N, CA, C and O atoms as a DFTB+ gen file, in Angstrom:
796 C
 N C O
     1  1     -36.761      -3.838      18.295
     2  2     -35.749      -2.804      18.064
     3  2     -36.045      -2.083      16.746
     4  3     -36.350      -2.718      15.736
     5  1     -35.952      -0.756      16.768
     6  2     -36.206       0.033      15.574
     7  2     -35.124      -0.212      14.523
     8  3     -33.974      -0.512      14.842
     9  1     -35.530      -0.075      13.260
    10  2     -34.574      -0.307      12.167
    11  2     -33.402       0.662      12.222
    12  3     -32.288       0.306      11.837
    13  1     -33.639       1.889      12.699
    14  2     -32.551       2.872      12.782
    15  2     -31.421       2.361      13.667
    16  3     -30.246       2.568      13.364
    17  1     -31.781       1.687      14.774
    18  2     -30.756       1.127      15.662
    19  2     -30.081      -0.089      15.026
    20  3     -28.872      -0.278      15.160
    21  1     -30.863      -0.901      14.341
    22  2     -30.285      -2.065      13.638
    23  2     -29.279      -1.582      12.592
    24  3     -28.185      -2.131      12.466
    25  1     -29.666      -0.551      11.851
    26  2     -28.782      -0.002      10.818
    27  2     -27.497       0.545      11.452
    28  3     -26.406       0.337      10.921
    29  1     -27.626       1.233      12.569
    30  2     -26.466       1.795      13.259
    31  2     -25.522       0.696      13.746
    32  3     -24.304       0.798      13.600
    33  1     -26.101      -0.351      14.326
    34  2     -25.283      -1.481      14.799
    35  2     -24.573      -2.148      13.625
    36  3     -23.386      -2.461      13.713
    37  1     -25.296      -2.367      12.523
    38  2     -24.687      -2.987      11.339
    39  2     -23.578      -2.121      10.756
    40  3     -22.567      -2.632      10.275
    41  1     -23.776      -0.805      10.803
    42  2     -22.741       0.098      10.299
    43  2     -21.443      -0.085      11.084
    44  3     -20.360      -0.119      10.499
    45  1     -21.551      -0.203      12.395
    46  2     -20.373      -0.405      13.234
    47  2     -19.746      -1.783      13.023
    48  3     -18.524      -1.922      12.995
    49  1     -20.595      -2.792      12.876
    50  2     -20.092      -4.154      12.637
    51  2     -19.362      -4.216      11.302
    52  3     -18.277      -4.790      11.210
    53  1     -19.956      -3.627      10.269
    54  2     -19.324      -3.634       8.947
    55  2     -18.014      -2.841       8.950
    56  3     -17.045      -3.235       8.300
    57  1     -17.990      -1.735       9.675
    58  2     -16.751      -0.943       9.791
    59  2     -15.662      -1.753      10.493
    60  3     -14.496      -1.715      10.101
    61  1     -16.056      -2.481      11.527
    62  2     -15.089      -3.305      12.270
    63  2     -14.554      -4.437      11.397
    64  3     -13.348      -4.680      11.366
    65  1     -15.447      -5.130      10.687
    66  2     -15.023      -6.237       9.825
    67  2     -14.150      -5.741       8.675
    68  3     -13.151      -6.372       8.326
    69  1     -14.533      -4.610       8.091
    70  2     -13.703      -4.007       7.048
    71  2     -12.299      -3.716       7.581
    72  3     -11.303      -4.026       6.927
    73  1     -12.230      -3.120       8.772
    74  2     -10.940      -2.743       9.354
    75  2     -10.069      -3.957       9.620
    76  3      -8.887      -3.969       9.277
    77  1     -10.656      -4.981      10.234
    78  2      -9.890      -6.188      10.564
    79  2      -9.355      -6.850       9.298
    80  3      -8.172      -7.181       9.215
    81  1     -10.234      -7.040       8.314
    82  2      -9.816      -7.701       7.078
    83  2      -8.791      -6.870       6.313
    84  3      -7.849      -7.414       5.737
    85  1      -8.974      -5.560       6.311
    86  2      -8.037      -4.679       5.635
    87  2      -6.654      -4.753       6.275
    88  3      -5.646      -4.857       5.576
    89  1      -6.610      -4.701       7.602
    90  2      -5.331      -4.713       8.318
    91  2      -4.632      -6.064       8.180
    92  3      -3.420      -6.113       7.973
    93  1      -5.376      -7.149       8.290
    94  2      -4.763      -8.472       8.144
    95  2      -4.285      -8.698       6.714
    96  3      -3.299      -9.400       6.490
    97  1      -4.980      -8.105       5.751
    98  2      -4.612      -8.320       4.338
    99  2      -3.306      -7.652       3.945
   100  3      -2.751      -7.962       2.891
   101  1      -2.799      -6.734       4.777
   102  2      -1.549      -6.043       4.420
   103  2      -0.337      -6.587       5.188
   104  3       0.697      -5.927       5.292
   105  1      -0.487      -7.799       5.721
   106  2       0.666      -8.431       6.374
   107  2       0.973      -9.788       5.721
   108  3       1.109     -10.790       6.423
   109  1       1.082      -9.831       4.391
   110  2       1.299     -11.122       3.723
   111  2       2.612     -11.803       4.112
   112  3       2.667     -13.030       4.200
   113  1       3.673     -11.016       4.346
   114  2       4.962     -11.622       4.686
   115  2       4.903     -12.258       6.077
   116  3       5.429     -13.350       6.289
   117  1       4.269     -11.578       7.005
   118  2       4.092     -12.126       8.356
   119  2       3.314     -13.431       8.293
   120  3       3.675     -14.410       8.947
   121  1       2.241     -13.441       7.500
   122  2       1.431     -14.658       7.353
   123  2       2.190     -15.736       6.584
   124  3       2.055     -16.924       6.880
   125  1       2.990     -15.326       5.595
   126  2       3.776     -16.265       4.802
   127  2       4.753     -17.045       5.689
   128  3       4.922     -18.253       5.526
   129  1       5.380     -16.354       6.607
   130  2       6.346     -17.008       7.490
   131  2       5.692     -18.043       8.390
   132  3       6.350     -18.955       8.891
   133  1       4.400     -17.892       8.587
   134  2       3.687     -18.837       9.452
   135  2       2.938     -19.905       8.667
   136  3       2.873     -21.063       9.079
   137  1       2.368     -19.497       7.518
   138  2       1.484     -20.413       6.787
   139  2       1.974     -20.787       5.396
   140  3       1.356     -21.625       4.739
   141  1       3.061     -20.193       4.931
   142  2       3.591     -20.546       3.619
   143  2       2.931     -19.798       2.478
   144  3       2.314     -18.752       2.678
   145  1       3.067     -20.348       1.274
   146  2       2.640     -19.684       0.039
   147  2       1.157     -19.295       0.014
   148  3       0.782     -18.305      -0.614
   149  1       0.323     -20.074       0.697
   150  2      -1.121     -19.784       0.652
   151  2      -1.463     -18.437       1.286
   152  3      -2.566     -17.927       1.090
   153  1      -0.533     -17.857       2.040
   154  2      -0.783     -16.569       2.692
   155  2      -1.067     -15.469       1.671
   156  3      -1.897     -14.593       1.914
   157  1      -0.374     -15.513       0.522
   158  2      -0.563     -14.468      -0.483
   159  2      -1.974     -14.506      -1.079
   160  3      -2.605     -13.468      -1.273
   161  1      -2.448     -15.700      -1.362
   162  2      -3.810     -15.833      -1.892
   163  2      -4.851     -15.494      -0.826
   164  3      -5.902     -14.926      -1.124
   165  1      -4.540     -15.852       0.420
   166  2      -5.448     -15.534       1.525
   167  2      -5.634     -14.021       1.642
   168  3      -6.750     -13.547       1.855
   169  1      -4.539     -13.261       1.504
   170  2      -4.625     -11.802       1.567
   171  2      -5.462     -11.247       0.413
   172  3      -6.185     -10.263       0.576
   173  1      -5.357     -11.882      -0.742
   174  2      -6.170     -11.477      -1.892
   175  2      -7.657     -11.661      -1.596
   176  3      -8.462     -10.776      -1.883
   177  1      -8.022     -12.809      -1.022
   178  2      -9.424     -13.058      -0.683
   179  2      -9.908     -12.110       0.416
   180  3     -11.058     -11.671       0.405
   181  1      -9.034     -11.805       1.348
   182  2      -9.397     -10.857       2.405
   183  2      -9.721      -9.488       1.819
   184  3     -10.640      -8.810       2.280
   185  1      -8.969      -9.087       0.811
   186  2      -9.205      -7.778       0.202
   187  2     -10.514      -7.741      -0.568
   188  3     -11.165      -6.699      -0.638
   189  1     -10.901      -8.860      -1.141
   190  2     -12.220      -8.933      -1.790
   191  2     -13.323      -8.808      -0.746
   192  3     -14.273      -8.045      -0.924
   193  1     -13.191      -9.564       0.351
   194  2     -14.183      -9.505       1.433
   195  2     -14.231      -8.109       2.046
   196  3     -15.306      -7.593       2.352
   197  1     -13.062      -7.507       2.220
   198  2     -12.969      -6.161       2.771
   199  2     -13.771      -5.173       1.921
   200  3     -14.491      -4.327       2.451
   201  1     -13.639      -5.289       0.598
   202  2     -14.362      -4.394      -0.308
   203  2     -15.872      -4.569      -0.161
   204  3     -16.626      -3.600      -0.248
   205  1     -16.305      -5.800       0.060
   206  2     -17.736      -6.058       0.243
   207  2     -18.246      -5.394       1.520
   208  3     -19.303      -4.764       1.522
   209  1     -17.488      -5.541       2.603
   210  2     -17.935      -4.969       3.876
   211  2     -17.904      -3.446       3.863
   212  3     -18.723      -2.809       4.525
   213  1     -16.973      -2.852       3.120
   214  2     -16.954      -1.392       3.056
   215  2     -18.162      -0.888       2.266
   216  3     -18.700       0.176       2.572
   217  1     -18.590      -1.641       1.256
   218  2     -19.815      -1.274       0.523
   219  2     -21.017      -1.350       1.456
   220  3     -21.869      -0.461       1.442
   221  1     -21.094      -2.404       2.267
   222  2     -22.180      -2.524       3.244
   223  2     -22.183      -1.338       4.205
   224  3     -23.242      -0.798       4.526
   225  1     -21.001      -0.936       4.664
   226  2     -20.890       0.187       5.594
   227  2     -21.399       1.477       4.944
   228  3     -22.103       2.265       5.576
   229  1     -21.036       1.681       3.681
   230  2     -21.490       2.876       2.967
   231  2     -23.010       2.864       2.803
   232  3     -23.660       3.901       2.940
   233  1     -23.570       1.696       2.511
   234  2     -25.031       1.568       2.405
   235  2     -25.687       1.930       3.733
   236  3     -26.692       2.640       3.752
   237  1     -25.127       1.447       4.848
   238  2     -25.658       1.797       6.180
   239  2     -25.628       3.307       6.404
   240  3     -26.562       3.875       6.968
   241  1     -24.552       3.950       5.960
   242  2     -24.444       5.399       6.118
   243  2     -25.498       6.124       5.293
   244  3     -26.102       7.092       5.755
   245  1     -25.715       5.655       4.078
   246  2     -26.725       6.285       3.223
   247  2     -28.127       6.091       3.784
   248  3     -28.966       6.987       3.697
   249  1     -28.380       4.913       4.361
   250  2     -29.694       4.644       4.958
   251  2     -30.001       5.580       6.123
   252  3     -31.157       5.746       6.511
   253  1     -28.952       6.191       6.676
   254  2     -29.137       7.146       7.771
   255  2     -30.029       8.314       7.339
   256  3     -30.691       8.931       8.174
   257  1     -30.047       8.615       6.042
   258  2     -30.903       9.697       5.529
   259  2     -32.358       9.450       5.923
   260  3     -33.070      10.372       6.322
   261  1     -32.788       8.190       5.807
   262  2     -34.193       7.851       6.084
   263  2     -34.393       7.255       7.476
   264  3     -35.497       7.284       8.019
   265  1     -33.315       6.713       8.049
   266  2     -33.434       6.048       9.343
   267  2     -32.382       6.544      10.343
   268  3     -31.549       5.769      10.812
   269  1     -32.430       7.849      10.664
   270  2     -31.487       8.338      11.675
   271  2     -31.964       7.965      13.083
   272  3     -33.148       7.702      13.295
   273  1     -31.047       7.945      14.024
   274  2     -31.422       7.804      15.430
   275  2     -31.758       9.206      15.932
   276  3     -30.905      10.093      15.909
   277  1     -32.970       9.407      16.377
   278  2     -33.462      10.748      16.695
   279  2     -32.584      11.480      17.704
   280  3     -32.381      12.689      17.590
   281  1     -32.068      10.761      18.679
   282  2     -31.263      11.371      19.741
   283  2     -30.003      12.050      19.191
   284  3     -29.534      13.041      19.750
   285  1     -29.464      11.515      18.100
   286  2     -28.221      12.042      17.527
   287  2     -28.413      12.440      16.057
   288  3     -27.485      12.366      15.251
   289  1     -29.614      12.855      15.738
   290  2     -29.940      13.261      14.371
   291  2     -29.661      14.756      14.218
   292  3     -30.577      15.579      14.228
   293  1     -28.375      15.088      14.075
   294  2     -27.952      16.493      14.008
   295  2     -27.691      16.875      12.566
   296  3     -26.701      16.450      11.970
   297  1     -28.582      17.679      12.006
   298  2     -28.403      18.132      10.622
   299  2     -27.261      19.137      10.519
   300  3     -27.076      19.974      11.403
   301  1     -26.512      19.047       9.453
   302  2     -25.451      20.023       9.200
   303  2     -26.064      21.365       8.819
   304  3     -25.630      22.417       9.289
   305  1     -27.073      21.312       7.965
   306  2     -27.735      22.534       7.518
   307  2     -29.129      22.179       7.010
   308  3     -29.351      21.082       6.496
   309  1     -30.054      23.107       7.157
   310  2     -31.400      22.868       6.643
   311  2     -31.383      22.709       5.121
   312  3     -32.194      21.982       4.549
   313  1     -30.454      23.397       4.488
   314  2     -30.306      23.276       3.035
   315  2     -29.376      22.099       2.744
   316  3     -28.170      22.168       2.980
   317  1     -29.951      21.040       2.235
   318  2     -29.234      19.772       2.031
   319  2     -27.998      19.937       1.151
   320  3     -27.000      19.242       1.341
   321  1     -28.065      20.854       0.191
   322  2     -26.989      21.016      -0.778
   323  2     -25.691      21.530      -0.148
   324  3     -24.616      21.359      -0.723
   325  1     -25.784      22.156       1.026
   326  2     -24.572      22.662       1.690
   327  2     -23.639      21.500       2.046
   328  3     -22.434      21.556       1.800
   329  1     -24.227      20.438       2.635
   330  2     -23.435      19.256       2.960
   331  2     -22.870      18.589       1.719
   332  3     -21.742      18.095       1.723
   333  1     -23.670      18.580       0.649
   334  2     -23.209      17.983      -0.609
   335  2     -22.020      18.758      -1.167
   336  3     -21.063      18.156      -1.654
   337  1     -22.073      20.085      -1.100
   338  2     -20.975      20.909      -1.608
   339  2     -19.693      20.669      -0.812
   340  3     -18.610      20.577      -1.389
   341  1     -19.815      20.567       0.520
   342  2     -18.637      20.288       1.355
   343  2     -18.072      18.914       1.001
   344  3     -16.859      18.739       0.887
   345  1     -18.971      17.941       0.828
   346  2     -18.542      16.595       0.449
   347  2     -17.798      16.570      -0.872
   348  3     -16.800      15.864      -1.013
   349  1     -18.280      17.341      -1.845
   350  2     -17.629      17.403      -3.154
   351  2     -16.227      17.997      -3.030
   352  3     -15.285      17.515      -3.659
   353  1     -16.095      19.045      -2.214
   354  2     -14.780      19.670      -2.002
   355  2     -13.791      18.658      -1.411
   356  3     -12.613      18.657      -1.768
   357  1     -14.274      17.800      -0.508
   358  2     -13.415      16.759       0.076
   359  2     -13.083      15.698      -0.969
   360  3     -11.957      15.203      -1.027
   361  1     -14.075      15.351      -1.797
   362  2     -13.892      14.263      -2.766
   363  2     -12.903      14.583      -3.881
   364  3     -12.275      13.672      -4.420
   365  1     -12.753      15.839      -4.234
   366  2     -11.870      16.192      -5.356
   367  2     -10.428      15.766      -5.090
   368  3      -9.868      15.030      -5.902
   369  1      -9.794      16.196      -3.982
   370  2      -8.419      15.714      -3.737
   371  2      -8.371      14.218      -3.443
   372  3      -7.398      13.548      -3.791
   373  1      -9.423      13.688      -2.800
   374  2      -9.483      12.234      -2.528
   375  2      -9.408      11.447      -3.833
   376  3      -8.681      10.459      -3.935
   377  1     -10.156      11.889      -4.813
   378  2     -10.192      11.194      -6.100
   379  2      -8.834      11.223      -6.782
   380  3      -8.416      10.241      -7.394
   381  1      -8.148      12.359      -6.672
   382  2      -6.823      12.485      -7.291
   383  2      -5.839      11.524      -6.632
   384  3      -5.125      10.793      -7.320
   385  1      -5.800      11.523      -5.288
   386  2      -4.882      10.630      -4.575
   387  2      -5.217       9.164      -4.820
   388  3      -4.318       8.336      -4.970
   389  1      -6.505       8.843      -4.860
   390  2      -6.913       7.461      -5.120
   391  2      -6.488       7.022      -6.511
   392  3      -5.975       5.916      -6.684
   393  1      -6.696       7.880      -7.504
   394  2      -6.294       7.564      -8.873
   395  2      -4.790       7.317      -8.967
   396  3      -4.352       6.335      -9.568
   397  1      -3.997       8.219      -8.365
   398  2      -2.543       8.087      -8.427
   399  2      -2.066       6.830      -7.698
   400  3      -1.151       6.146      -8.156
   401  1      -2.696       6.533      -6.557
   402  2      -2.319       5.334      -5.797
   403  2      -2.625       4.073      -6.587
   404  3      -1.810       3.151      -6.625
   405  1      -3.794       4.025      -7.221
   406  2      -4.166       2.852      -8.021
   407  2      -3.302       2.735      -9.270
   408  3      -2.908       1.637      -9.663
   409  1      -3.015       3.862      -9.883
   410  2      -2.188       3.850     -11.090
   411  2      -0.774       3.350     -10.797
   412  3      -0.245       2.501     -11.514
   413  1      -0.174       3.882      -9.743
   414  2       1.222       3.566      -9.454
   415  2       1.386       2.281      -8.637
   416  3       2.445       1.654      -8.664
   417  1       0.333       1.894      -7.911
   418  2       0.400       0.655      -7.133
   419  2      -0.040      -0.565      -7.917
   420  3       0.328      -1.693      -7.590
   421  1      -0.836      -0.331      -8.962
   422  2      -1.267      -1.427      -9.825
   423  2      -2.027      -2.523      -9.112
   424  3      -2.855      -2.259      -8.240
   425  1      -1.739      -3.748      -9.490
   426  2      -2.480      -4.906      -8.977
   427  2      -2.239      -5.171      -7.501
   428  3      -3.015      -5.883      -6.864
   429  1      -1.173      -4.607      -6.954
   430  2      -0.849      -4.844      -5.544
   431  2      -1.990      -4.452      -4.611
   432  3      -2.124      -5.008      -3.520
   433  1      -2.806      -3.504      -5.036
   434  2      -3.901      -3.051      -4.176
   435  2      -4.900      -4.166      -3.882
   436  3      -5.519      -4.192      -2.818
   437  1      -5.050      -5.073      -4.821
   438  2      -5.967      -6.184      -4.585
   439  2      -5.245      -7.526      -4.464
   440  3      -5.690      -8.408      -3.729
   441  1      -4.152      -7.677      -5.172
   442  2      -3.494      -8.986      -5.232
   443  2      -2.004      -8.851      -4.932
   444  3      -1.211      -8.624      -5.845
   445  1      -1.613      -8.986      -3.663
   446  2      -0.193      -8.886      -3.323
   447  2       0.599     -10.086      -3.835
   448  3       0.117     -11.219      -3.820
   449  1       1.817      -9.816      -4.288
   450  2       2.710     -10.879      -4.761
   451  2       4.097     -10.647      -4.178
   452  3       4.567      -9.511      -4.120
   453  1       4.753     -11.725      -3.745
   454  2       6.019     -11.591      -3.019
   455  2       7.153     -11.072      -3.886
   456  3       8.106     -10.508      -3.348
   457  1       7.094     -11.236      -5.206
   458  2       8.188     -10.807      -6.083
   459  2       8.016      -9.382      -6.608
   460  3       8.842      -8.902      -7.385
   461  1       6.956      -8.712      -6.190
   462  2       6.698      -7.369      -6.702
   463  2       7.652      -6.357      -6.071
   464  3       7.933      -6.411      -4.874
   465  1       8.139      -5.440      -6.890
   466  2       9.061      -4.405      -6.409
   467  2       8.296      -3.256      -5.752
   468  3       7.078      -3.145      -5.885
   469  1       9.035      -2.408      -5.045
   470  2       8.435      -1.217      -4.467
   471  2       7.936      -0.289      -5.566
   472  3       8.433      -0.315      -6.692
   473  1       6.948       0.530      -5.222
   474  2       6.294       1.379      -6.207
   475  2       7.065       2.677      -6.438
   476  3       7.902       3.080      -5.631
   477  1       6.751       3.323      -7.578
   478  2       7.271       4.654      -7.868
   479  2       6.114       5.640      -7.942
   480  3       5.108       5.478      -7.251
   481  1       6.258       6.657      -8.775
   482  2       5.192       7.634      -8.958
   483  2       4.880       8.407      -7.690
   484  3       5.782       8.945      -7.048
   485  1       3.610       8.464      -7.327
   486  2       3.164       9.187      -6.136
   487  2       3.833       8.644      -4.873
   488  3       3.990       9.364      -3.887
   489  1       4.225       7.369      -4.910
   490  2       4.859       6.741      -3.747
   491  2       6.272       7.288      -3.497
   492  3       6.848       7.044      -2.437
   493  1       6.825       8.016      -4.452
   494  2       8.103       8.680      -4.225
   495  2       7.958       9.899      -3.312
   496  3       8.944      10.435      -2.805
   497  1       6.711      10.322      -3.116
   498  2       6.455      11.533      -2.321
   499  2       5.748      11.236      -1.002
   500  3       6.060      11.853       0.017
   501  1       4.803      10.302      -1.008
   502  2       4.124       9.877       0.227
   503  2       3.978       8.361       0.220
   504  3       3.794       7.743      -0.828
   505  1       4.065       7.775       1.417
   506  2       4.069       6.312       1.503
   507  2       2.673       5.698       1.427
   508  3       2.533       4.537       1.042
   509  1       1.647       6.455       1.787
   510  2       0.298       5.884       1.847
   511  2      -0.735       6.767       1.128
   512  3      -1.670       7.262       1.756
   513  1      -0.568       6.962      -0.175
   514  2      -1.550       7.782      -0.899
   515  2      -2.936       7.146      -0.940
   516  3      -3.940       7.849      -1.053
   517  1      -2.992       5.814      -0.850
   518  2      -4.290       5.133      -0.839
   519  2      -5.106       5.494       0.386
   520  3      -6.312       5.723       0.297
   521  1      -4.446       5.543       1.526
   522  2      -5.119       5.948       2.772
   523  2      -5.565       7.397       2.662
   524  3      -6.679       7.746       3.053
   525  1      -4.693       8.234       2.127
   526  2      -4.996       9.656       1.978
   527  2      -6.160       9.885       1.024
   528  3      -6.901      10.859       1.157
   529  1      -6.316       8.978       0.059
   530  2      -7.421       9.104      -0.875
   531  2      -8.710       8.488      -0.378
   532  3      -9.792       9.038      -0.585
   533  1      -8.593       7.338       0.283
   534  2      -9.799       6.590       0.669
   535  2     -10.447       7.086       1.954
   536  3     -11.666       7.249       2.003
   537  1      -9.661       7.327       2.987
   538  2     -10.244       7.602       4.303
   539  2     -11.116       8.863       4.353
   540  3     -12.205       8.805       4.923
   541  1     -10.688      10.007       3.781
   542  2     -11.572      11.183       3.809
   543  2     -12.863      10.990       3.017
   544  3     -13.836      11.717       3.221
   545  1     -12.870      10.008       2.113
   546  2     -14.071       9.705       1.334
   547  2     -15.251       9.389       2.256
   548  3     -16.382       9.792       1.985
   549  1     -14.980       8.664       3.348
   550  2     -16.052       8.303       4.273
   551  2     -16.566       9.527       5.027
   552  3     -17.755       9.625       5.333
   553  1     -15.660      10.456       5.324
   554  2     -16.082      11.714       5.956
   555  2     -16.975      12.491       4.996
   556  3     -17.970      13.088       5.408
   557  1     -16.615      12.481       3.708
   558  2     -17.426      13.170       2.696
   559  2     -18.843      12.604       2.659
   560  3     -19.803      13.353       2.479
   561  1     -18.982      11.296       2.828
   562  2     -20.323      10.686       2.838
   563  2     -21.145      11.239       3.991
   564  3     -22.343      11.483       3.844
   565  1     -20.494      11.439       5.154
   566  2     -21.189      12.037       6.294
   567  2     -21.775      13.396       5.937
   568  3     -22.886      13.731       6.350
   569  1     -21.013      14.182       5.160
   570  2     -21.524      15.485       4.721
   571  2     -22.634      15.314       3.694
   572  3     -23.624      16.044       3.732
   573  1     -22.488      14.365       2.780
   574  2     -23.538      14.108       1.788
   575  2     -24.865      13.758       2.467
   576  3     -25.939      14.168       2.027
   577  1     -24.756      12.994       3.542
   578  2     -25.955      12.550       4.266
   579  2     -26.515      13.676       5.133
   580  3     -27.614      13.560       5.677
   581  1     -25.745      14.778       5.261
   582  2     -26.174      15.947       6.033
   583  2     -26.291      15.632       7.530
   584  3     -27.233      16.055       8.200
   585  1     -25.316      14.883       8.027
   586  2     -25.368      14.452       9.424
   587  2     -24.060      14.769      10.156
   588  3     -23.005      14.228       9.823
   589  1     -24.145      15.660      11.167
   590  2     -22.961      15.938      11.983
   591  2     -22.511      14.685      12.719
   592  3     -21.313      14.468      12.902
   593  1     -23.465      13.857      13.144
   594  2     -23.086      12.639      13.858
   595  2     -22.225      11.745      12.983
   596  3     -21.199      11.240      13.437
   597  1     -22.632      11.539      11.720
   598  2     -21.845      10.679      10.830
   599  2     -20.490      11.295      10.503
   600  3     -19.509      10.572      10.332
   601  1     -20.425      12.609      10.415
   602  2     -19.133      13.260      10.195
   603  2     -18.210      12.971      11.379
   604  3     -17.051      12.603      11.189
   605  1     -18.722      13.138      12.595
   606  2     -17.927      12.863      13.799
   607  2     -17.565      11.380      13.863
   608  3     -16.424      11.028      14.166
   609  1     -18.537      10.515      13.578
   610  2     -18.310       9.064      13.620
   611  2     -17.219       8.658      12.631
   612  3     -16.337       7.867      12.966
   613  1     -17.278       9.201      11.413
   614  2     -16.282       8.832      10.403
   615  2     -14.900       9.394      10.739
   616  3     -13.891       8.742      10.472
   617  1     -14.841      10.584      11.316
   618  2     -13.546      11.148      11.715
   619  2     -12.889      10.254      12.763
   620  3     -11.691       9.981      12.688
   621  1     -13.680       9.795      13.748
   622  2     -13.148       8.889      14.778
   623  2     -12.717       7.569      14.135
   624  3     -11.634       7.057      14.419
   625  1     -13.571       7.023      13.269
   626  2     -13.264       5.758      12.591
   627  2     -11.985       5.875      11.761
   628  3     -11.094       5.031      11.860
   629  1     -11.903       6.923      10.945
   630  2     -10.742       7.136      10.076
   631  2      -9.466       7.313      10.899
   632  3      -8.421       6.760      10.557
   633  1      -9.554       8.081      11.980
   634  2      -8.379       8.337      12.820
   635  2      -7.869       7.053      13.464
   636  3      -6.672       6.767      13.422
   637  1      -8.778       6.275      14.060
   638  2      -8.384       5.018      14.703
   639  2      -7.818       4.034      13.687
   640  3      -6.787       3.403      13.920
   641  1      -8.503       3.915      12.565
   642  2      -8.056       2.991      11.508
   643  2      -6.653       3.349      11.037
   644  3      -5.792       2.477      10.925
   645  1      -6.423       4.626      10.761
   646  2      -5.152       5.061      10.192
   647  2      -3.985       4.833      11.144
   648  3      -2.929       4.355      10.729
   649  1      -4.169       5.172      12.422
   650  2      -3.045       5.034      13.375
   651  2      -2.732       3.563      13.670
   652  3      -1.625       3.240      14.099
   653  1      -3.694       2.683      13.443
   654  2      -3.444       1.247      13.622
   655  2      -2.895       0.637      12.330
   656  3      -1.942      -0.142      12.357
   657  1      -3.502       0.998      11.208
   658  2      -3.181       0.401       9.907
   659  2      -1.749       0.681       9.465
   660  3      -1.027      -0.240       9.084
   661  1      -1.336       1.938       9.511
   662  2      -0.038       2.312       8.936
   663  2       1.135       1.588       9.602
   664  3       1.954       1.014       8.884
   665  1       1.263       1.584      10.933
   666  2       2.411       0.873      11.530
   667  2       2.406      -0.629      11.259
   668  3       3.465      -1.228      11.073
   669  1       1.219      -1.240      11.236
   670  2       1.137      -2.681      10.979
   671  2       1.574      -2.990       9.550
   672  3       2.353      -3.916       9.326
   673  1       1.078      -2.219       8.587
   674  2       1.473      -2.453       7.196
   675  2       2.964      -2.215       7.012
   676  3       3.644      -2.989       6.338
   677  1       3.470      -1.144       7.612
   678  2       4.888      -0.811       7.410
   679  2       5.814      -1.838       8.057
   680  3       6.895      -2.109       7.535
   681  1       5.408      -2.401       9.168
   682  2       6.194      -3.470       9.788
   683  2       6.347      -4.640       8.820
   684  3       7.419      -5.237       8.724
   685  1       5.270      -4.965       8.102
   686  2       5.323      -6.057       7.130
   687  2       6.147      -5.669       5.903
   688  3       6.847      -6.505       5.331
   689  1       6.064      -4.406       5.503
   690  2       6.841      -3.948       4.353
   691  2       8.343      -3.957       4.645
   692  3       9.151      -4.192       3.746
   693  1       8.714      -3.701       5.894
   694  2      10.129      -3.804       6.278
   695  2      10.591      -5.255       6.152
   696  3      11.698      -5.515       5.683
   697  1       9.754      -6.189       6.566
   698  2      10.093      -7.612       6.417
   699  2      10.209      -7.993       4.939
   700  3      11.009      -8.852       4.568
   701  1       9.409      -7.348       4.117
   702  2       9.347      -7.681       2.690
   703  2      10.499      -7.080       1.893
   704  3      11.096      -7.748       1.049
   705  1      10.808      -5.794       2.172
   706  2      11.803      -5.092       1.365
   707  2      13.086      -4.759       2.118
   708  3      14.054      -4.295       1.517
   709  1      13.101      -4.994       3.431
   710  2      14.314      -4.810       4.216
   711  2      14.810      -3.375       4.290
   712  3      14.021      -2.441       4.434
   713  1      16.140      -3.204       4.189
   714  2      16.771      -1.894       4.330
   715  2      16.294      -0.897       3.282
   716  3      16.268       0.310       3.521
   717  1      15.920      -1.416       2.125
   718  2      15.424      -0.542       1.054
   719  2      14.185       0.228       1.523
   720  3      14.049       1.419       1.244
   721  1      13.286      -0.456       2.236
   722  2      12.078       0.217       2.727
   723  2      12.396       1.131       3.907
   724  3      11.796       2.198       4.041
   725  1      13.327       0.727       4.757
   726  2      13.711       1.562       5.901
   727  2      14.260       2.903       5.419
   728  3      13.915       3.952       5.964
   729  1      15.120       2.866       4.391
   730  2      15.670       4.097       3.824
   731  2      14.574       4.932       3.162
   732  3      14.547       6.157       3.283
   733  1      13.680       4.251       2.465
   734  2      12.549       4.922       1.818
   735  2      11.680       5.629       2.865
   736  3      11.238       6.759       2.652
   737  1      11.442       4.964       3.980
   738  2      10.611       5.531       5.050
   739  2      11.263       6.771       5.664
   740  3      10.570       7.699       6.082
   741  1      12.596       6.782       5.717
   742  2      13.308       7.926       6.288
   743  2      13.162       9.176       5.423
   744  3      13.104      10.291       5.941
   745  1      13.103       8.987       4.119
   746  2      13.097      10.145       3.227
   747  2      11.701      10.531       2.731
   748  3      11.535      11.557       2.072
   749  1      10.697       9.705       3.051
   750  2       9.350       9.932       2.511
   751  2       8.321      10.010       3.635
   752  3       8.320       9.169       4.535
   753  1       7.454      11.005       3.589
   754  2       6.414      11.149       4.603
   755  2       5.318      10.119       4.446
   756  3       5.063       9.642       3.341
   757  1       4.667       9.772       5.548
   758  2       3.589       8.779       5.500
   759  2       2.382       9.315       4.739
   760  3       1.875       8.663       3.827
   761  1       1.926      10.506       5.118
   762  2       0.752      11.109       4.489
   763  2       1.022      12.504       3.948
   764  3       0.256      13.017       3.132
   765  1       2.113      13.119       4.402
   766  2       2.504      14.461       3.956
   767  2       3.929      14.389       3.438
   768  3       4.797      13.843       4.121
   769  1       4.200      14.925       2.247
   770  2       5.577      14.882       1.721
   771  2       6.565      15.572       2.659
   772  3       6.258      16.613       3.242
   773  1       7.741      14.987       2.797
   774  2       8.788      15.619       3.598
   775  2       9.510      16.675       2.769
   776  3       9.728      16.511       1.569
   777  1       9.870      17.753       3.440
   778  2      10.657      18.788       2.753
   779  2      12.064      18.276       2.557
   780  3      12.694      17.812       3.507
   781  1      12.562      18.353       1.346
   782  2      13.910      17.863       1.051
   783  2      14.935      18.911       1.480
   784  3      14.809      20.097       1.174
   785  1      15.943      18.442       2.189
   786  2      16.991      19.348       2.634
   787  2      18.009      19.556       1.512
   788  3      18.352      18.633       0.773
   789  1      18.468      20.768       1.417
   790  2      19.494      21.082       0.424
   791  2      20.859      20.792       1.034
   792  3      21.106      21.095       2.202
   793  1      21.740      20.203       0.234
   794  2      23.098      19.923       0.716
   795  2      23.885      21.238       0.789
   796  3      25.055      21.236       1.171
């Protein structure tokens, strides 16, 4: 088997493992009810593993530059810098949302704790700024690599991940924060701020 196919298979495997570990890591309360206190530490370890697999996935995407599958090797443009410029345009808002999510979410992003309160800051406007910051980043890599196939692949990956991830995480957050989170969800958009009605 050619290395290009091995790289492609590994990219999908790493994306799948990242997704599974990421989704399981955001249900600490569900796991706590079944396994007790060790669930919180387990979610922390899952998030470390998740970060490793996402790095592997990004490496697989970058290797596509030298090892594309010829059948689906669709260049965005003959001038490589065009894809890079599009990627940079995507990365600018991604970086802002990621920074705000990390700043206002603090240690919770890597180490969930049952006594932690709900977040403020950017979270007063959208419920999932981390998703809004991180997911388009992978699409930007597709443009950096100058590959229409990777752009399409990442859009499908990001879309599937997001529609599965958000409801699962929010179900656990309702268990964690109760009515406070339900009210918060009513007044705050998941990825787009809700327009506030005037009384």
